[in-house]
C-alpha positions in Angstrom: 0.6 -0.4 0.2 1.3 3.4 -1.0 2.4 5.4 1.5 0.0 8.9 1.9 1.0 11.1 4.2 -2.4 13.6 3.9 -4.7 10.5 4.4 -2.2 9.5 7.7 -2.9 12.8 9.2 -6.2 13.1 8.5 -7.0 9.3 10.7 -4.6 10.8 13.4 -6.9 14.3 13.8 -10.2 11.5 13.4 -8.5 8.8 16.5 -7.7 12.1 18.6 -11.3 14.1 18.4 -12.4 10.6 19.2 -10.6 10.5 22.2 -11.1 14.2 23.1 -15.6 13.5 23.0 -17.4 11.5 25.2 -20.9 10.4 24.1 -23.1 8.0 26.3 -26.2 6.5 25.2 -27.2 5.0 28.4 -26.5 6.9 31.3 -29.3 9.2 32.7 -30.0 11.1 36.4 -32.0 9.5 37.8 -32.9 11.2 40.7 -31.2 14.6 42.8 -30.9 15.5 46.2 -30.5 18.6 47.7 -30.1 19.9 51.3 -29.9 23.6 51.9 -27.9 25.2 55.5 -29.8 27.7 57.9 -28.4 29.6 58.3 -28.8 32.8 55.9 -26.0 35.4 56.0 -27.0 38.7 53.6 -24.0 41.0 52.3 -25.1 43.9 54.4 -24.5 41.7 57.2 -21.0 41.1 55.8 -20.7 44.9 54.8 -21.3 46.0 58.8 -18.7 44.0 59.7 -16.8 45.5 57.2 -17.3 48.6 58.2 -13.7 49.5 59.5 -12.1 48.5 56.2 -15.2 50.4 54.6 -15.2 53.9 56.5 -10.4 54.4 56.3 -11.1 53.2 52.8 -13.7 55.3 51.7 -16.3 52.4 50.0 -20.1 53.3 50.1 -22.0 50.7 51.5 -24.0 47.9 49.1 -20.6 48.1 46.8 -20.8 43.4 47.8 -24.0 43.6 46.5 -23.1 45.9 43.8 -19.8 44.7 42.1 -21.4 40.5 42.6 -25.3 41.0 42.3 -25.0 38.6 45.2 -27.4 39.4 47.9 -27.1 37.2 50.9 -25.5 32.8 50.6 -26.5 30.4 53.5 -24.0 29.2 55.9 -23.4 26.0 57.8 -24.0 25.6 61.6 -20.6 26.0 63.8 -19.2 22.3 63.7 -21.8 21.0 61.2 -19.9 18.1 59.6 -19.9 18.3 55.5 -21.1 14.9 55.9 -24.3 15.4 57.5 -25.7 17.0 54.3 -23.9 15.4 51.8 -25.6 12.0 53.9 -28.9 14.1 54.1 -29.3 15.1 50.4 -28.3 11.3 49.0 -30.7 9.8 51.6 -33.6 11.9 49.6 -31.7 11.5 45.8 -32.3 7.9 46.8 -36.0 7.9 47.9 -36.9 10.1 45.2 -36.3 7.3 43.3 -36.5 2.9 42.5 -33.3 2.5 43.4 -32.0 0.6 46.6 -28.8 1.5 48.3 -27.4 -1.6 48.0 -27.5 -1.0 44.3 -25.0 1.3 44.0 -22.2 0.5 43.2 -19.6 3.4 43.4 -20.0 6.8 45.4 -17.8 9.1 44.8 -17.4 12.9 47.2 -16.8 15.5 45.1 -16.3 18.4 46.5 -13.9 20.8 47.2 -14.0 20.9 50.9 -13.3 17.2 53.1 -13.6 16.6 56.5 -9.7 15.3 56.1 -7.3 14.4 54.4 -8.0 11.3 54.4 -9.7 8.9 54.6 -12.4 9.8 52.0 -15.2 12.1 53.3 -16.7 9.0 50.5 -16.4 7.0 53.2 -18.2 8.0 55.8 -20.7 9.4 53.5 -21.4 5.2 52.2 -20.7 3.7 56.1 -24.1 5.8 57.1 -25.9 5.1 53.7 -25.2 1.5 54.1 -23.9 0.7 50.9 -22.4 -2.3 49.3 -19.2 -3.7 50.7 -18.4 -3.9 47.2 -18.7 -0.4 46.1 -16.2 1.8 44.8 -15.8 4.9 47.0 -13.5 7.4 46.6 -12.8 11.2 46.8 -12.6 12.8 43.2 -11.2 16.9 43.7 -11.0 19.5 40.7 -12.1 23.2 42.1 -15.5 23.5 41.8 -16.1 20.8 38.6 -15.9 18.2 40.9 -18.9 16.9 41.0 -19.6 17.3 37.7 -15.7 15.3 37.3 -17.5 12.2 39.1 -20.6 12.2 36.9 -18.2 11.6 34.3 -16.2 8.8 35.6 -19.9 7.0 36.8 -21.5 7.5 33.6 -18.1 5.8 31.6 -18.7 2.7 33.8 -22.0 2.9 33.0 -21.3 2.9 29.8 -18.8 -0.2 29.9 -20.9 -1.6 31.6 -18.8 -1.9 34.9 -21.8 -0.2 36.7 -25.5 0.0 36.6 -25.6 2.8 39.9 -23.6 5.0 40.9 -23.8 8.5 43.5 -22.1 11.5 43.1 -22.6 14.3 46.3 -21.1 17.1 47.7 -21.0 19.4 50.7 -19.4 22.7 50.8 -18.8 25.2 53.7 -18.5 29.1 53.1 -18.3 30.2 56.8 -14.9 29.0 58.2 -12.8 31.1 55.3 -15.2 33.6 55.0 -14.3 34.2 58.9 -11.0 33.7 57.8 -11.0 36.6 55.1 -13.1 39.2 57.1 -10.4 39.0 60.1 -7.5 39.1 57.3 -9.6 42.0 55.9 -9.7 44.3 59.2 -6.1 43.1 60.4 -4.8 44.4 56.7 -7.5 47.1 55.3 -6.1 47.5 52.5 -7.9 47.6 48.9 -5.6 45.2 47.3 -6.7 43.0 50.3 -10.4 43.6 49.7 -9.9 43.2 45.7 -8.5 39.9 46.8 -10.9 39.1 48.8 -14.3 40.3 47.2 -14.5 36.7 46.0 -14.4 35.2 48.8 -17.4 36.8 50.5 -19.7 35.4 47.3 -18.9 32.1 48.7 -22.3 29.9 50.3 -22.5 26.6 51.5 -24.7 23.6 50.5 -25.0 19.8 49.4 -25.8 18.3 46.4 -26.7 14.6 45.3 -26.7 12.7 42.3 -28.1 9.0 41.3 -26.6 8.4 37.7 -28.1 4.7 36.5 -28.0 2.8 33.3 -32.1 3.7 32.8 -32.7 -0.1 34.0 -34.3 0.7 37.7 -37.1 3.3 35.7 -37.0 1.5 32.6 -40.4 3.3 31.3 -39.1 6.7 32.6 -36.4 7.3 31.5 -35.5 11.2 31.5 -32.1 13.2 31.6 -31.2 11.3 29.5 -26.4 12.3 29.0 -26.0 12.8 25.6 -22.1 13.8 25.9 -20.0 16.2 27.5 -16.1 17.6 26.3 -13.1 18.9 28.7 -10.6 22.2 27.7 -7.8 23.3 29.7 -6.0 26.3 30.4 -3.8 25.6 33.6 -1.5 27.8 32.5 -3.8 31.1 34.7 -3.9 27.6 37.9 -2.5 30.8 39.9 -5.5 33.0 38.9 -7.3 31.3 41.8 -6.4 29.6 45.1 -7.3 28.4 48.3 -5.0 26.6 50.5 -3.0 26.6 53.7 -0.6 30.1 54.8 1.6 29.4 57.6 0.6 32.0 60.1 2.9 31.8 62.8 5.9 30.0 62.6 3.9 26.5 64.4 0.7 27.6 62.8 -1.0 27.5 59.8 -4.8 28.6 58.3 -6.8 28.7 55.1 -6.1 31.2 52.4 -8.3 32.1 49.6 -6.7 34.5 47.0 -8.8 35.2 43.8 -7.6 37.5 40.6 -11.4 38.5 39.6 -10.1 40.0 36.4 -7.9 37.5 35.1 -9.9 34.5 36.1 -12.9 36.7 34.6 -11.1 37.5 30.9 -9.4 34.0 30.4 -12.1 32.1 31.6 -15.1 33.7 29.5 -11.9 32.6 26.9 -12.1 29.2 27.5 -16.0 28.5 28.6 -15.6 30.0 24.0 -13.2 27.5 23.3 -15.6 24.9 25.0 -18.7 25.6 23.8 -18.0 26.0 20.2 -16.3 22.4 21.0 -19.6 21.4 23.0 -21.8 22.1 19.8 -19.2 20.1 17.5 -19.7 16.7 19.1 -23.4 16.8 20.3 -23.6 17.7 16.1 -26.4 20.9 17.4 -26.5 24.6 17.5 -26.2 27.6 19.8 -29.9 27.6 19.0 -30.2 23.8 19.6 -29.1 23.6 23.5 -32.2 25.0 24.5 -31.8 25.6 28.6 -28.1 26.5 30.4 -27.7 25.6 33.2 -23.9 27.4 34.3 -21.1 27.2 37.4 -22.6 30.2 39.2 -19.6 33.0 40.4 -21.9 36.4 39.9 -23.5 38.5 37.7 -20.4 40.1 36.3 -19.5 36.2 35.1 -22.7 35.1 34.1 -23.5 38.3 31.5 -20.6 38.1 30.2 -20.6 34.2 29.2 -23.9 34.9 28.4 -23.1 37.3 25.7 -19.9 36.1 24.4 -21.4 32.8 23.9 -24.5 34.4 22.3 -27.1 32.9 24.7 -30.3 34.7 25.6 -30.9 35.1 28.8 -34.2 33.5 29.1 -32.3 30.5 28.3 -30.6 30.6 31.3 -31.4 29.8 35.5 -29.6 31.2 37.9 -29.4 31.0 41.9 -26.3 33.1 42.9 -28.2 36.0 44.3 -30.2 33.8 47.2 -27.7 30.9 47.0 -23.8 32.2 46.0 -22.0 30.5 44.3 -21.5 26.7 46.7 -18.2 25.6 44.3 -18.8 22.4 43.4 -22.6 22.2 44.4 -23.8 25.6 42.4 -24.5 23.7 38.7 -26.6 20.3 39.7 -28.3 22.1 43.1 -29.6 24.9 41.1 -30.6 22.0 37.8 -32.2 20.7 40.7 -34.3 24.4 41.6 -34.6 24.8 37.9 -37.0 21.6 37.3 -38.6 21.8 40.5 -39.5 25.0 39.3 -40.8 23.7 36.0 -38.1 25.4 33.9 -36.3 22.4 32.8 -39.2 20.0 31.7 -39.0 17.2 30.1 -37.4 16.8 26.8 -35.6 20.2 26.7 -31.6 20.1 25.3 -29.9 20.8 28.0 -26.4 22.5 28.7 -24.6 22.4 31.9 -21.8 24.5 32.1 -19.2 24.0 34.2 -15.7 25.9 35.1 -13.1 25.7 37.6 -10.4 27.3 38.6 -6.9 25.8 37.4 -8.6 26.6 34.8 -10.8 24.2 33.8 -13.8 23.7 32.0 -16.0 20.8 31.4 -20.0 21.2 29.5 -22.0 18.2 29.5 -25.7 18.3 26.9 -29.1 16.1 28.1 -32.3 15.4 27.1 -34.6 16.1 30.0 
């Protein structure tokens, strides 16, 4: 056979495109459950605590809500275990399905916040749910994409015939990092400190659980079918948003979060544009055919920028950030659950989950609701 470099190059491109795509034929969201914390914290309350900083920097009241579009968020009570919220959400998801705990062969905890470095927080959840001892139980960590990554992991197992049902859970808490950020801003009331901590003040708390199955548990009601998805990354921007441990004293470490909000918006929107184009090609759909959108919940400026860049009209998007804030990994799926409760997402809708996380990473999933 004569070697044809052009033909060979086309074959390599085709293989690469197939490797980059995620397509599914038997993966469904069986049910969803969520838990909202009882403590409502308004942006006005946070500003009252920051009054000395506002006074020194001549910042007028109301700027937090004006800059972010977030009026309130929720926090857990002090000392509330993360796993407890995840367990409650999971119990709701199981109760709303035809699946028993013993049928679940994979449990993934996808939260940024975890109870310990080890063992996996997923272990506590699995123990309380009384899962089969043959279940796979582990944590996945990827900034705000942890839950979506968990969905993809379980979807791949189902598509390969390795699993029939898997549960993705997450529980996030913003109370602790907010308390630290407020203390540090009051100790060092500079404009640089305020700007770098602004994104931290948008943080909310909550828990989510999604039960992913092969559809065999509800054969006559196959809804929320996963069609496919794509992922793109821009890891050169991994230092724009960081949440970790800083050495506060020679023998003490404390959490710290810093976000370059302007740069995250700029490069995040560009990454979203690139991923969206790849997403439409992979699903073989036009932008207009994606009827409903659920995005990661950051704030007003991010929502406006991404919708404008992708050419998506406001009425196709459902959002919760004004009253729930940014709940990290929980934000997108809890927004989808609420959107379904309020009948924004209806049977047959073509739905896009548009997720983005610091790193930068972007993951988009397409569903037939």
